[in-house]
C-alpha positions as CSV (number, residue, x, y, z in Angstrom):
1,M,7.6,39.7,24.8
2,M,4.2,37.8,25.5
3,R,4.4,35.8,22.2
4,F,8.1,34.8,23.2
5,A,6.8,34.0,26.7
6,R,4.1,31.9,25.5
7,C,5.9,29.9,22.9
8,A,8.9,29.2,25.5
9,A,6.3,28.0,27.9
10,L,4.7,26.0,25.3
11,L,8.0,24.2,24.3
12,A,8.7,23.5,27.8
13,A,5.3,22.0,28.5
14,L,5.2,20.3,25.2
15,A,8.9,18.6,25.9
16,M,7.4,17.6,29.3
17,L,4.4,16.1,27.6
18,L,6.7,14.1,25.1
19,A,9.2,13.0,27.8
20,G,6.3,11.7,30.0
21,A,4.5,9.9,27.2
22,T,7.5,8.4,25.8
23,A,9.2,7.2,29.3
24,E,5.9,5.7,30.3
25,G,5.8,4.0,27.0
26,A,9.3,2.7,27.0
27,T,8.8,1.3,30.5
28,A,5.3,-0.5,29.9
29,K,4.8,-3.4,28.3
30,Q,2.5,-2.8,25.1
31,G,-0.4,-5.2,25.6
32,R,-3.9,-5.5,25.4
33,L,-6.0,-2.3,25.8
34,V,-7.6,-1.2,29.2
35,A,-11.5,-0.8,28.7
36,F,-13.3,1.7,30.7
37,R,-16.3,0.2,32.4
38,S,-18.2,3.5,32.9
39,C,-18.3,7.2,31.8
40,G,-17.6,7.9,35.5
41,E,-14.2,6.2,35.0
42,L,-13.1,7.4,31.7
43,L,-14.0,11.1,32.9
44,A,-11.7,10.5,36.2
45,Y,-9.0,9.2,34.0
46,A,-9.1,12.2,31.5
47,K,-9.0,14.6,34.2
48,S,-6.2,12.9,36.2
49,Q,-4.0,12.7,33.0
50,A,-5.0,16.4,31.7
51,T,-4.1,17.8,34.9
52,R,-0.8,17.1,34.7
53,F,-0.2,18.9,31.8
54,V,-2.4,21.9,32.0
55,G,-0.6,25.3,31.9
56,P,-1.2,29.0,31.9
57,W,-2.5,28.9,28.4
58,G,-4.5,25.6,28.8
59,L,-3.8,22.1,28.1
60,G,-0.6,22.2,25.9
61,N,-2.6,24.8,23.8
62,G,-4.7,22.2,22.4
63,L,-2.1,19.6,21.3
64,A,-2.6,15.9,22.1
65,V,0.6,14.1,23.7
66,G,2.8,12.8,20.8
67,M,-0.1,13.4,18.2
68,T,0.2,12.6,14.7
69,P,-3.1,12.8,13.5
70,P,-4.0,13.1,11.2
71,V,-4.0,6.0,-1.2
72,A,-11.2,-6.5,-24.6
73,G,-14.3,-7.1,-26.1
74,A,-17.2,-5.1,-25.3
75,P,-20.0,-7.0,-23.4
76,T,-23.6,-7.0,-24.6
77,R,-25.5,-4.0,-23.4
78,D,-27.8,-5.4,-21.2
79,A,-24.8,-7.3,-18.9
80,S,-23.7,-5.5,-16.0
81,P,-19.8,-4.6,-16.5
82,Q,-17.8,-6.7,-14.3
83,Q,-14.7,-5.2,-12.5
84,G,-11.3,-6.9,-13.6
85,V,-13.1,-8.0,-16.9
86,D,-14.8,-5.2,-18.4
87,Y,-13.1,-2.4,-16.4
88,S,-10.6,-1.7,-13.9
89,G,-11.1,-0.4,-10.4
90,T,-8.8,1.4,-8.0
91,N,-5.5,0.2,-7.4
92,V,-5.6,-1.1,-4.0
93,Q,-3.3,-3.2,-1.7
94,E,-5.7,-6.2,-0.9
95,Q,-8.1,-7.8,-3.2
96,G,-11.5,-7.2,-2.0
97,V,-10.9,-4.3,0.2
98,D,-11.7,-1.0,-1.7
99,E,-10.0,2.3,-0.5
100,P,-11.2,5.6,-1.1
101,D,-9.7,7.7,-4.1
102,T,-10.7,11.0,-5.8
103,A,-12.1,8.9,-8.7
104,K,-14.4,5.9,-8.8
105,T,-16.3,3.8,-11.7
106,N,-18.7,0.9,-11.9
107,G,-17.9,0.4,-15.9
108,T,-20.4,2.7,-17.0
109,T,-20.4,6.0,-15.2
110,L,-17.2,7.7,-13.6
111,F,-17.3,9.7,-10.7
112,A,-14.6,12.0,-9.9
113,V,-13.8,15.2,-7.7
114,A,-12.1,18.1,-9.5
115,N,-12.2,22.0,-8.4
116,G,-14.0,21.2,-5.5
117,T,-17.0,19.6,-7.7
118,L,-18.1,16.0,-8.0
119,N,-18.5,15.2,-11.8
120,A,-20.6,12.2,-13.3
121,V,-19.4,11.3,-16.7
122,D,-20.8,8.7,-19.0
123,V,-18.1,6.2,-20.2
124,G,-20.0,3.6,-21.5
125,E,-19.6,4.7,-24.8
126,R,-16.1,5.4,-26.6
127,R,-16.8,9.2,-26.3
128,P,-17.1,10.3,-22.7
129,R,-20.1,12.6,-21.9
130,L,-20.5,14.9,-18.7
131,L,-23.8,14.0,-17.3
132,D,-24.0,16.2,-14.0
133,S,-21.8,17.9,-11.6
134,L,-22.5,18.7,-7.6
135,K,-20.8,21.5,-5.9
136,L,-18.5,20.4,-2.9
137,D,-17.1,22.5,-0.1
138,P,-14.0,23.9,-2.3
139,R,-11.9,24.0,1.0
140,W,-11.6,20.6,2.0
141,S,-10.1,17.4,0.2
142,H,-12.7,14.9,-0.8
143,E,-12.3,11.0,-1.4
144,L,-14.9,8.4,-2.6
145,L,-16.4,5.2,-1.9
146,L,-18.8,3.6,-4.4
147,D,-21.2,1.0,-3.5
148,G,-24.0,0.2,-6.0
149,N,-26.1,3.3,-6.1
150,R,-24.6,4.7,-3.2
151,L,-21.7,7.0,-3.5
152,L,-20.0,8.2,-0.2
153,V,-18.0,11.5,-0.3
154,L,-15.5,11.6,2.7
155,S,-14.4,15.4,3.4
156,R,-11.4,16.2,5.1
157,A,-11.1,19.6,6.8
158,G,-9.4,21.2,9.8
159,F,-5.7,20.8,10.7
160,W,-3.6,18.1,9.9
161,V,-0.2,17.8,11.5
162,Q,2.6,15.2,10.1
163,P,5.5,14.1,12.3
164,L,8.2,16.8,12.5
165,P,11.7,16.9,14.0
166,A,11.6,19.7,16.0
167,L,9.5,20.7,19.1
168,A,8.7,24.1,17.8
169,A,7.0,22.9,14.9
170,R,4.3,21.6,17.2
171,I,3.4,24.6,19.3
172,L,0.9,26.2,16.7
173,P,-2.4,25.2,17.8
174,P,-4.6,23.3,15.7
175,A,-8.0,24.5,14.5
176,P,-10.7,22.3,15.6
177,S,-11.2,19.4,13.4
178,Q,-14.2,18.0,11.6
179,S,-15.0,15.5,8.9
180,V,-17.8,15.4,6.8
181,L,-19.7,12.4,5.1
182,E,-22.2,12.8,2.4
183,E,-24.4,10.3,1.2
184,I,-25.0,10.6,-2.7
185,D,-27.8,8.9,-4.5
186,V,-26.3,8.1,-7.8
187,S,-29.0,5.5,-9.2
188,N,-29.4,8.6,-11.9
189,P,-26.2,9.8,-12.6
190,K,-28.0,12.7,-14.5
191,A,-29.2,14.1,-11.4
192,L,-26.9,13.5,-8.5
193,R,-28.6,13.9,-5.1
194,V,-27.4,14.4,-1.8
195,V,-29.4,12.1,0.6
196,R,-27.9,12.7,4.1
197,T,-24.7,14.4,5.8
198,L,-23.0,13.2,8.3
199,T,-20.7,15.6,10.5
200,L,-18.1,13.7,12.8
201,D,-15.4,15.4,15.4
202,G,-12.1,14.6,14.4
203,A,-10.0,14.5,11.4
204,Y,-10.9,11.8,8.9
205,V,-7.6,9.5,8.7
206,A,-8.7,6.8,6.2
207,A,-11.5,4.2,5.1
208,R,-11.8,0.8,3.9
209,L,-14.7,-0.8,2.3
210,V,-15.4,-4.6,2.5
211,G,-18.7,-5.5,0.9
212,H,-21.3,-2.9,1.9
213,S,-19.4,-2.5,5.2
214,A,-17.6,0.7,5.5
215,R,-15.0,1.4,8.2
216,I,-14.2,5.0,8.8
217,V,-11.1,5.8,11.2
218,T,-10.8,9.2,12.7
219,A,-8.6,11.0,15.2
220,S,-10.0,13.4,17.6
221,Q,-7.6,16.0,19.3
222,V,-7.9,16.7,23.1
223,P,-11.2,19.1,23.8
224,G,-10.6,22.3,22.1
225,E,-13.5,23.9,23.5
226,L,-13.1,24.0,27.0
227,P,-13.1,27.7,28.3
228,F,-9.2,28.0,29.1
229,V,-8.0,31.4,30.1
230,A,-4.7,33.0,29.1
231,P,-2.4,34.9,31.8
232,A,-2.9,38.5,32.3
233,G,0.8,38.9,32.1
234,T,4.2,37.1,32.1
235,T,5.0,37.3,35.9
236,D,5.4,34.3,38.0
237,D,2.0,35.2,39.7
238,A,0.0,35.7,36.4
239,L,1.2,32.6,35.0
240,A,0.4,30.8,38.3
241,A,-3.0,32.2,38.6
242,A,-3.8,31.4,34.8
243,R,-2.6,27.9,35.5
244,D,-4.8,27.4,38.4
245,R,-8.1,28.6,36.6
246,N,-7.3,26.4,33.8
247,R,-6.9,23.4,36.0
248,A,-10.3,24.3,37.6
249,V,-11.6,24.2,34.1
250,V,-10.5,20.5,33.7
251,A,-12.0,19.6,37.0
252,A,-15.5,20.9,36.2
253,S,-15.6,19.4,32.7
254,G,-17.9,16.8,32.0
255,V,-17.7,13.4,30.2
256,A,-19.0,15.2,26.8
257,S,-16.1,17.3,26.7
258,W,-14.0,14.2,26.1
259,L,-16.1,12.2,23.7
260,P,-16.4,13.0,20.1
261,S,-19.6,13.4,18.9
262,Y,-21.4,13.2,15.1
263,R,-24.4,14.9,13.6
264,I,-26.9,14.1,11.3
265,G,-29.2,16.8,10.3
266,K,-30.0,18.8,13.6
267,T,-29.5,15.7,15.9
268,S,-26.2,15.4,17.5
269,R,-25.1,12.2,19.4
270,P,-21.8,10.9,21.1
271,L,-19.7,9.1,18.4
272,V,-18.8,6.3,20.9
273,Q,-20.4,4.8,24.0
274,C,-18.1,5.2,27.2
275,R,-18.0,1.4,27.5
276,H,-16.6,1.1,24.0
277,V,-13.5,3.0,24.7
278,Q,-10.4,1.6,25.6
279,R,-6.8,2.8,26.5
280,P,-3.4,1.7,26.3
281,P,-1.7,0.5,29.3
282,A,0.7,3.3,29.1
283,F,-0.5,6.8,28.7
284,S,-0.9,7.6,25.2
285,G,-2.4,11.1,24.9
286,L,-5.9,12.3,25.4
287,G,-7.0,12.1,21.7
288,M,-9.3,9.6,20.5
289,L,-9.1,7.3,17.6
290,T,-12.4,6.0,16.6
291,V,-13.1,3.3,14.0
292,L,-16.7,4.0,12.6
293,T,-18.9,1.1,11.0
294,L,-21.4,2.1,8.3
295,D,-23.4,-0.1,6.5
296,L,-23.8,1.3,3.1
297,A,-26.6,-0.9,1.9
298,K,-28.8,1.1,4.6
299,G,-27.1,4.5,4.4
300,I,-24.4,6.3,6.5
301,E,-26.2,6.2,9.8
302,P,-23.6,4.8,12.0
303,V,-23.9,0.8,13.2
304,D,-21.1,0.6,15.5
305,S,-18.1,2.5,16.9
306,V,-15.0,1.5,19.1
307,A,-12.2,3.9,20.3
308,V,-9.1,4.4,21.8
309,M,-7.2,6.7,23.6
310,T,-4.5,7.4,21.2
311,D,-3.9,8.8,17.9
312,G,-3.5,7.3,14.4
313,R,-1.5,7.9,11.5
314,I,-1.4,4.7,9.0
315,V,-4.2,2.2,8.3
316,Y,-4.1,-1.1,6.7
317,A,-6.9,-3.6,6.3
318,S,-7.5,-6.9,5.2
319,P,-10.7,-8.4,4.4
320,Q,-10.8,-9.8,8.1
321,S,-8.7,-7.4,10.2
322,L,-8.2,-3.4,10.1
323,Y,-5.0,-2.4,11.9
324,V,-4.2,1.3,13.0
325,A,-0.6,2.2,13.7
326,T,1.1,5.4,15.1
327,E,4.4,6.5,16.1
328,Q,5.5,6.5,19.9
329,W,8.5,9.5,19.6
330,A,11.4,9.5,22.0
331,V,13.2,12.8,22.2
332,R,16.0,12.9,20.2
333,P,19.0,14.0,22.5
334,E,20.8,17.1,21.6
335,P,24.6,17.1,20.4
336,G,26.8,17.0,23.4
337,R,24.1,16.0,26.0
338,P,23.8,12.1,26.0
339,T,20.8,10.4,27.4
340,L,20.1,6.9,28.8
341,Q,16.8,7.0,26.6
342,K,17.5,5.7,23.0
343,S,16.7,8.0,20.3
344,G,14.4,7.2,17.8
345,A,10.7,5.8,17.9
346,A,8.7,2.7,18.2
347,T,5.1,2.1,16.4
348,A,2.3,1.1,18.3
349,I,-0.4,-1.3,16.2
350,H,-3.8,-1.9,17.4
351,K,-5.8,-4.7,15.7
352,F,-9.6,-4.8,15.2
353,D,-11.5,-7.7,13.8
354,I,-13.8,-6.6,11.0
355,S,-15.1,-9.9,9.8
356,S,-18.4,-9.0,11.0
357,P,-20.2,-6.7,8.6
358,V,-22.0,-4.7,11.3
359,R,-19.4,-4.9,14.5
360,T,-16.0,-4.1,14.8
361,V,-14.3,-5.8,17.6
362,Y,-10.8,-4.7,19.4
363,R,-8.7,-7.8,19.5
364,G,-5.0,-6.5,20.8
365,S,-2.0,-4.3,20.4
366,G,1.6,-4.7,20.0
367,S,4.7,-2.6,18.8
368,V,7.8,-2.6,16.7
369,P,10.8,-0.7,16.8
370,G,11.1,2.2,14.6
371,Y,8.9,4.1,12.3
372,L,6.5,2.8,9.4
373,L,6.6,4.3,5.7
374,S,3.1,3.9,4.9
375,Q,0.3,1.3,4.7
376,W,2.6,-1.0,2.5
377,S,4.5,-1.7,5.7
378,L,2.1,-3.7,6.9
379,S,0.6,-6.9,5.5
380,E,-1.5,-9.9,7.1
381,Y,-1.3,-13.3,5.3
382,R,-2.7,-16.5,7.2
383,G,-3.3,-14.7,10.4
384,V,0.4,-13.3,10.8
385,L,1.2,-9.5,10.6
386,R,4.3,-8.5,8.8
387,V,5.7,-5.2,9.4
388,V,8.6,-3.4,8.0
389,S,9.9,-0.3,10.1
390,T,13.1,1.6,9.9
391,E,14.9,2.7,13.2
392,T,15.5,6.3,12.9
393,P,13.1,8.8,11.1
394,A,14.5,10.2,7.7
395,W,13.9,13.7,9.0
396,W,16.6,13.4,11.8
397,G,19.4,13.2,9.0
398,P,21.9,10.6,8.2
399,G,21.7,7.5,10.1
400,D,24.9,5.7,9.7
401,E,23.8,3.1,12.3
402,S,20.1,3.3,11.4
403,E,18.6,-0.3,10.1
404,S,15.3,-1.4,9.2
405,F,13.4,-4.6,10.4
406,L,10.9,-7.1,9.2
407,T,9.0,-8.1,12.1
408,T,6.3,-10.7,12.0
409,L,3.4,-10.8,14.9
410,R,1.0,-13.2,16.1
411,E,-2.3,-12.3,18.1
412,R,-1.9,-14.2,21.3
413,N,-4.3,-13.8,24.7
414,G,-5.2,-10.1,23.5
415,T,-1.8,-8.8,22.3
416,L,0.2,-8.8,19.3
417,V,3.5,-10.9,20.1
418,Q,6.6,-11.2,18.1
419,A,6.9,-14.2,16.2
420,G,10.2,-13.6,14.4
421,R,12.2,-10.6,13.2
422,V,15.0,-10.0,10.6
423,G,16.8,-6.9,10.6
424,D,20.1,-5.2,8.9
425,L,18.1,-4.2,6.0
426,G,19.7,-1.2,4.3
427,K,22.2,-0.2,7.0
428,G,22.0,3.3,7.1
429,E,19.4,3.9,4.5
430,R,15.7,4.0,4.8
431,V,12.8,2.2,3.4
432,Y,11.7,3.6,-0.1
433,A,9.2,0.7,-0.9
434,V,7.6,-2.3,0.4
435,R,5.6,-5.0,-1.1
436,F,4.3,-8.5,0.2
437,V,3.0,-11.1,-2.2
438,G,2.0,-14.4,-0.5
439,D,5.0,-15.4,1.8
440,V,7.5,-13.3,0.2
441,G,8.5,-9.7,1.0
442,Y,10.3,-7.3,-1.0
443,V,11.6,-4.1,0.3
444,V,13.8,-1.5,-1.1
445,T,16.0,1.0,0.7
446,F,18.2,3.7,-0.4
447,R,20.7,6.2,0.1
448,Q,23.4,6.3,-3.1
449,I,22.2,2.7,-4.6
450,D,18.9,0.9,-4.5
451,P,18.9,-2.5,-2.6
452,L,16.2,-4.8,-3.3
453,Y,15.7,-7.3,-0.7
454,T,13.9,-10.6,-1.0
455,V,12.4,-11.9,2.0
456,D,11.3,-15.4,2.6
457,L,8.3,-15.5,5.2
458,A,7.2,-19.1,4.7
459,Q,8.0,-19.8,8.5
460,P,6.9,-16.4,10.2
461,E,9.1,-17.5,13.2
462,R,12.4,-17.6,11.0
463,P,12.3,-15.0,8.4
464,H,15.2,-14.4,6.5
465,V,16.9,-12.6,3.4
466,F,16.8,-14.7,0.4
467,G,18.7,-12.2,-2.2
468,A,19.5,-8.4,-2.6
469,L,19.9,-6.5,-5.9
470,K,22.0,-3.4,-5.9
471,I,21.4,-0.8,-8.8
472,P,21.5,2.9,-9.1
473,G,18.4,5.0,-8.1
474,Y,15.2,3.4,-6.5
475,S,11.9,2.0,-6.8
476,A,9.2,3.7,-4.7
477,Y,6.4,1.8,-5.7
478,L,6.2,-2.1,-6.4
479,H,3.6,-3.8,-8.5
480,P,3.6,-7.8,-9.2
481,I,2.9,-8.5,-13.0
482,G,2.8,-12.2,-12.8
483,D,5.3,-14.7,-14.5
484,G,7.8,-14.0,-11.8
485,L,8.1,-10.1,-12.7
486,L,7.8,-7.3,-10.3
487,L,7.6,-3.8,-11.9
488,G,9.1,-0.7,-9.9
489,V,8.2,2.8,-10.3
490,G,10.8,5.3,-9.0
491,Q,13.7,7.8,-9.7
492,D,17.3,6.9,-11.4
493,A,20.0,8.5,-9.7
494,N,23.7,9.2,-10.2
495,E,26.7,7.9,-8.3
496,Q,26.2,10.5,-5.6
497,G,22.6,9.3,-4.9
498,R,20.9,12.1,-6.3
499,P,17.7,11.6,-8.3
500,V,18.1,12.2,-12.0
501,G,14.7,11.3,-13.6
502,T,11.6,9.1,-13.0
503,Q,12.1,5.5,-14.3
504,L,10.4,1.9,-14.6
505,S,12.2,-1.1,-13.5
506,L,11.4,-4.7,-14.4
507,F,12.7,-7.1,-12.1
508,D,12.8,-10.9,-12.7
509,V,12.0,-12.4,-8.8
510,S,11.4,-16.1,-10.3
511,D,14.7,-16.9,-8.4
512,L,14.2,-15.0,-5.0
513,R,17.9,-15.7,-4.3
514,Q,19.0,-13.9,-7.5
515,P,16.8,-11.2,-8.4
516,V,17.7,-9.4,-11.8
517,R,16.5,-6.3,-13.3
518,L,15.7,-7.1,-17.0
519,Q,15.1,-3.4,-18.1
520,H,14.5,-0.1,-17.1
521,A,12.7,2.6,-19.0
522,S,13.4,6.5,-18.5
523,L,10.3,9.1,-18.4
524,G,12.9,12.0,-18.2
525,L,13.5,14.6,-15.5
526,G,10.2,15.0,-13.2
527,W,8.4,12.9,-10.8
528,S,5.3,10.5,-11.0
529,E,2.2,10.6,-8.7
530,A,2.4,7.1,-8.5
531,E,5.6,7.2,-6.6
532,S,3.8,8.3,-3.6
533,D,0.1,7.2,-4.3
534,H,-0.4,3.8,-5.7
535,H,-4.0,5.0,-6.7
536,A,-2.2,6.7,-9.6
537,F,-1.0,3.8,-11.0
538,L,-3.0,1.5,-13.5
539,Y,-1.8,-2.1,-14.8
540,W,-4.5,-4.0,-16.9
541,P,-3.1,-8.0,-17.0
542,R,-5.5,-8.7,-20.0
543,T,-3.3,-6.8,-22.3
544,G,-0.2,-6.1,-20.2
545,L,-0.7,-2.2,-20.2
546,V,0.8,0.0,-17.6
547,V,0.0,3.6,-17.4
548,V,1.5,6.2,-15.1
549,P,1.1,9.8,-14.8
550,F,4.1,11.8,-15.3
551,Q,4.0,15.6,-15.4
552,E,0.8,16.7,-17.4
553,R,0.8,13.3,-19.3
554,A,-0.2,9.6,-18.9
555,V,2.6,7.3,-20.3
556,G,1.4,3.8,-21.4
557,F,3.7,0.9,-21.8
558,R,3.2,-3.0,-22.6
559,V,5.2,-4.8,-20.0
560,S,6.1,-8.4,-20.5
561,R,8.9,-10.9,-19.8
562,A,9.5,-11.4,-23.8
563,N,9.3,-7.8,-24.8
564,G,10.4,-5.7,-21.8
565,I,9.1,-2.6,-20.9
566,R,7.8,-0.8,-24.6
567,E,6.1,2.5,-24.7
568,V,2.7,2.6,-26.4
569,G,1.9,6.3,-26.2
570,R,1.3,9.2,-24.2
571,V,-2.2,11.3,-23.4
572,A,-1.9,14.8,-22.9
573,Q,-4.5,17.0,-21.2
574,S,-4.4,20.7,-20.4
575,G,-4.1,19.7,-16.6
576,S,-2.0,17.1,-15.0
577,I,-3.5,13.9,-15.4
578,R,-4.3,12.2,-11.9
579,R,-6.0,9.0,-12.7
580,S,-6.5,6.5,-15.1
581,F,-8.9,3.3,-15.7
582,V,-9.4,1.0,-18.5
583,V,-13.3,0.7,-19.6
584,R,-14.0,-1.9,-22.4
585,D,-11.4,-0.9,-25.3
586,A,-10.5,2.6,-24.1
587,V,-8.1,4.0,-21.2
588,V,-9.6,6.9,-19.6
589,T,-7.6,9.4,-18.1
590,I,-8.7,12.1,-15.7
591,S,-7.3,15.6,-14.6
592,D,-8.8,18.7,-13.3
593,A,-9.6,20.0,-16.5
594,G,-11.8,16.6,-17.4
595,V,-12.1,13.1,-19.1
596,E,-10.4,12.0,-21.9
597,S,-10.9,8.7,-23.7
598,S,-8.2,6.8,-25.6
599,S,-7.6,3.8,-27.6
600,L,-6.7,0.7,-25.3
601,A,-4.2,-0.6,-28.2
602,T,-2.6,2.8,-29.0
603,L,-3.6,5.5,-26.7
604,S,-4.8,7.5,-29.6
605,P,-7.5,10.1,-28.8
606,L,-11.2,8.8,-29.1
607,G,-13.0,11.8,-27.3
608,W,-13.0,14.4,-24.3
609,A,-15.5,15.8,-21.7
610,A,-14.9,19.0,-20.0
611,F,-15.6,19.3,-16.2
612,P,-16.8,22.7,-15.1
613,S,-14.1,25.4,-14.2
614,A,-13.0,25.8,-10.6
615,E,-14.1,29.7,-10.9
616,P,-15.6,31.7,-13.7
617,P,-13.2,33.5,-16.1
618,I,-12.6,37.1,-15.4
619,K,-14.3,39.1,-18.2
620,G,-11.6,40.8,-20.5
621,A,-8.7,38.8,-18.9
622,P,-6.4,36.9,-21.4
623,N,-6.5,33.2,-21.5
624,V,-2.8,32.5,-20.4
625,V,-1.6,29.0,-19.6
626,P,1.7,29.1,-17.5
């Protein structure tokens, strides 16, 4: 009974939180953030907003308002390998902006995370060789950024919330979130060495590396350590008494309770100064989104930080700007109970200038209707931000009237203002893939058939649809391969729109008014990680090689206008292959079991290096492979 009452109260409080936040957000103009001039001003704001939502079990049981916190020839031996010439790097969205991933290489050594272990593998020769391994915390997920002889390991721990359709899915109290950054000296890959560890309050959302400058985006929840009390019973008097005590806890709190912190060694400091915190004009929660700047040429001591009182889900960066987007959810009306408030979502977007290697500057905010698919929904070109959004979230079920938009935004007087918009993309469908190439946008929507839209963005104030191609199935990832060609990785589908297997599709987009699918190749029943994580996709332009993981294999194709899609071969390992790289005249594939080297020409095996096992085998237990 106690648990039921608690859940009922949390649901009611959360409904009030969501309704309050979205009502304010709907009526307030999305504009430039408001900066706090002092710690006293920040504390007063936090207390006044928090008091509105304090209940018998505390501050929404730890939930932030609307929070959704948190992818040829060998050179001479004395020449340093060059990315794009001697080896491939991580498949990223923007040239010059590196993204964290589970594996990195400098063309000589491969660094890969598997089984909670960081492994260094010599890939300078045809046969890979394990050099050293370093144990990491197996409870966390880990990503890597490589800058010269420094490897940054970004580890995510704690609780991660994805947007869900029901309020009931939001009542579980999140565990305190932390993120850990480890600086690893890899100058001698035979002896990996942890130099320093940086522990952050908040969930690690994403990171980007431009030159030596790494931007780390984290999302902190509302204070989880305030000494809130629980009611002694379920009577009205007991609930009221607990609520009053919890309001007193908020009133007595200090500014340190509302600011995230970081720790290096035994020294703890605020992650951001009060004067570097800003808030949207409309109340957007009591969580804190922080953009931390590190100069990896000097290590992981933070050199700058800025923060916004909101949450963050999607991060996109060009070489000059970093954008953080987060949904502002409207409560969906129940059947038979209409509301004046339109159901759906709007997405707030915050822009930061990262052109300085040591400073991040907030530039402005704006919003678009609907929700975003991923980082690929955003693209900056010649100072204009292009955004693809869908009106109704997919988890709300069929939305026959839902449509997708492509909106262009310009920065003006501290706000991101709409320059132009084109809508009616896939009426009643949702977006599966987006790709921007110069002043052209490609959008894939799907319900039963796959319309591939080509959108002219040469004049941002007047974007318009060039053409559309309708075919069965859909592409979930799009990659330009030159010569007016676009490659899609996704699923084939039957007449009812049900996926029937992974396929590659080669599109001729040289005439944007009449895109044509030249050929498609089926990989069979199953799913490729490249459909959801572009880091799993490899394209090597010098030979036209495409490699995608599929089931426990990596499948290689040569792709060209003359020959279409031609399978070269397949690499199999005992574990599922997650990533692949080209290193000189070899294709290097990585699974949790180890690293395989294969011929660049035929994918025939050249050598193998095993990773340490996740756990030692049990003596006497049979070696069973399911």
